[in-house]
N, C-alpha and C positions, 0 to 999 in steps of 0.2 A: 602302162599308164596312159600313153598317148592314145591307144585304141579304146580304152575304157573311159576315163575321165575326159581326155582330150576330145574324143569323138562325141561324147555326150554334150560337152560345152559348145562345140561348133554346131551341133544339131539344134540345141535348145536356144542359144543366144544369137547364132548366125553373125559372128563378128566380121566386120568388113576390114580388109587389109589393103594397104597401098605400099608398094616398094619391096615386095618379096624378092624381086630380082637382085636387090642389094645384099641379100644374105648369101655368102659364098657356099657353093655346094660341098666344099671340103676345105680343110685347113682352119687355123685358129682365127678368132675375131672376138672383140669385146662388144657386147650389146649394152649401151648406156641408155637407160630409160628414165622418164619421169615416173613418179610413184603416187598414184591417186588412191589406190585401194589394195586391200589384201589380195583381191582376185587378179591383180596384175601378174602375179607369179603363176597363175593358172592359164590366163588367156594367151600370153605371149608364147610360151612353149607349145600350146595347143595348135597354133596356126603354122608352126614351123615343122619341116620334115626332120630337122636335126635336133638333137638333144641340147638343151641350154642348162648350164649349171650355174645357179645363183648361190651366193653366200646368204644365209638366212639366220636371223637371231635365234639363239639357243632355246628361247622360250617356246618357239614353234614345235620343238621336239620334246618338251617336258611338261607342257600344260596338262592339267588334270581333266577328268571328265570325258564324256563321249566325243565332244567336239575336239578336245585336245588330242585324243588318240587318233581320230580321223585325220587331223591336221598333220600329226607326226608321221602317220602312215604315208600320206601323200608326199611330204617332203623327202622322206627316206626313199620312197619308191622311185622318185625322179632324180635321185642322186644329189640332192641339195646338201650344202655344207653348213653345219651348225657352227656359229661363232658366238662366243660368250662376250657380250658387249660391256659387261661390268668390269672387265679386266684392264681398262684404260689402254695405254699404248701397246701393251702386250697383245691385247685382243685385235687391235688394228694390224699389227705386224702379222699375226696368224692369218687374218683375212687376206692380206696381200700375198703371203706365201701360197695360200690355197688358190688364189686367182692365177698366179704364175704357173702353178702346177697344172691347172686346167688348160691354160694356153699351150704349155709345153707338150701336152698330149695331143695337140692339134684340134681341140674342141672349142665350143662357144662358151664364153664366160659372160654371165649377165650381172649387171650391177646397177644400183640406184644411186647416182651421185649425190642426191639430196640427203641420203643417209636415213631417211624416215619418210613416212607418208605425209603428203601435203595436208595441213589442217583445214584448208579452206578452198582447195582447187587451184590455187595459184602456184607458180613455179618458183622455187626458192634456190638460193645460192648453192652451188655444188661444193661438196667437201673435196679438197685437193689431194687427199691421201691415196685412197685405194685405186680409183680409176686411173689417174695420171701415172702413178708409180707402176702399176701393172703394165700400162701401155708403153711406158718408156723402158721398162726392164726387158720387155719381150719384143717390142717392135710390131706387135699385132695391131691391125687396123681397128679403129673405134667406130662402131655403127650407131648413130643416134636413133632412138626410138621414142615415139610419142604414143602413150596410151590415151585414148579418147573416151570420155564418159564412163570409165569403169567405176568411178566413185558413185555414180548413180545406180549401178548394178548392185553394189554392196557397200552402202555408206558405213563409216566406222561405227562399231557397236551393234550392227545389225547382222543377224545370223541368216535369215531367209533372204535370198537375193531377189531383186526385182527383174522382171523380164524386159530389159531394155537392151537394145542392140549397141554394143560398144564398138570402138574402132581401134585400129593399130596402124600407125603411119611410120614407115621405116625409111630413114634417110640414107644418103650415099656415104660410103666409108670415108673416114677421115684418117689421113696418114700423118703420124707424128714421128716418123723415123729420123727426121732432122734433129730431134731432141734426144735421141736414144743415148742412154748412158748418163743423162743429166737429171736423173730422178732425185738427186740430192739437192737440187736448186729449187727452193720454195717458190721463186718467182716464175720459173718455168712450169712448175706443177700448177700454179694458179692460172697461168696463161692457157695451158692445155685444158684445164677444167672449164674455164670460162668459155672457151671456143666451143666445147661440146655442149654446154648449157645453152649457148646462143642458138645452136642448130636445133636442139630439142624445143626451144621456145618457138622457133619458126615453124617447126612441124606441128606442134600442139596448139599454137595460137593462145597459149596461156599468158596471163599477165605475169611479168617477172618481178620478184621482190629480192633486193640485194641484201638479204639477211639469211641466216641458216634457219631451216624449218624447225629445228629444235628450239631455237630462241623464240620463234613465232608461237610455238606451242606453249612455251612458258608465259609469254605475254598474254595469250588468250586465256590461259588458266588463271593468271593473276587478275585479269580484268573481270572474269566470271566470279572469282572469289570476292573481289571488291564490290561488285554489283550485289552479290548475295548479302554481304555484310551491311551495305547501305540499305537494302530492302528490310533486313532484320531490324536495323536501328530505327528506320522510319516506322515500322510496325510497333516497336516498343514505345517510341515517342507518341504514337497515336493512342496506344493503350493508356499511357500516363496522362495524356491530355484528357482522355475520356473519364478517367478516374477523378481528375481534378475538377472537371465540369460537374460530375455527379456529386462530388463533395460540396461544391458551391451551391448547387440546387438544394441539397439537403439542409445546409445551413440557412439558406434563404427561407425555406419552408418552415424551419424551426423557429426562426425569428417572427 
């Protein structure tokens, strides 16, 4: 997959990379990245010599149609782990166990702390569960990663990518072994997550928003729905006013 899709991506888009020296040649590490586009999971593994295993939502493996089959083939081909996000806490625990298993094999584990793609290009609050718990349970270093302009390559909902050169900026490893064994402390989990998000913010240059991206998406959807309802109401009011005016003209003409 690296030689086929990875090679083609590098040739076609020529992604620039800074900080490759921060990726260890061997041994486990956690790559914590911002998440701007579906293509993030393509570009980051493509520029690294080592395999990166991400946890991916189960829908990527079960979507119908040609695009769905191609997507499933890619994720299976690069060894990504499907996680059913509809299962609540059980799904989260499964994701954490999967991450720990990857680290225990001495491999690279990739995770998006925001939990979902940014709806507007800004950086949102990291979820304290997966990233921090895997880091504290294993003692593996956390390497912050910033994807740059990937949302411009493939905006949400677009199938055909634009030929824009994206970038990847890789930060220095963060050591959280001082907290190892404290993964049950929610304050420690929040502290670790916030420290990682701060480093990602510095690398990416994104504006930081201290709410979860899922909440932001709900707010955007609700605002769009309200705007559409207002537009519809105004249109209906305009029609009613027009009918009233026409009726008044007709009555005047009859008089």
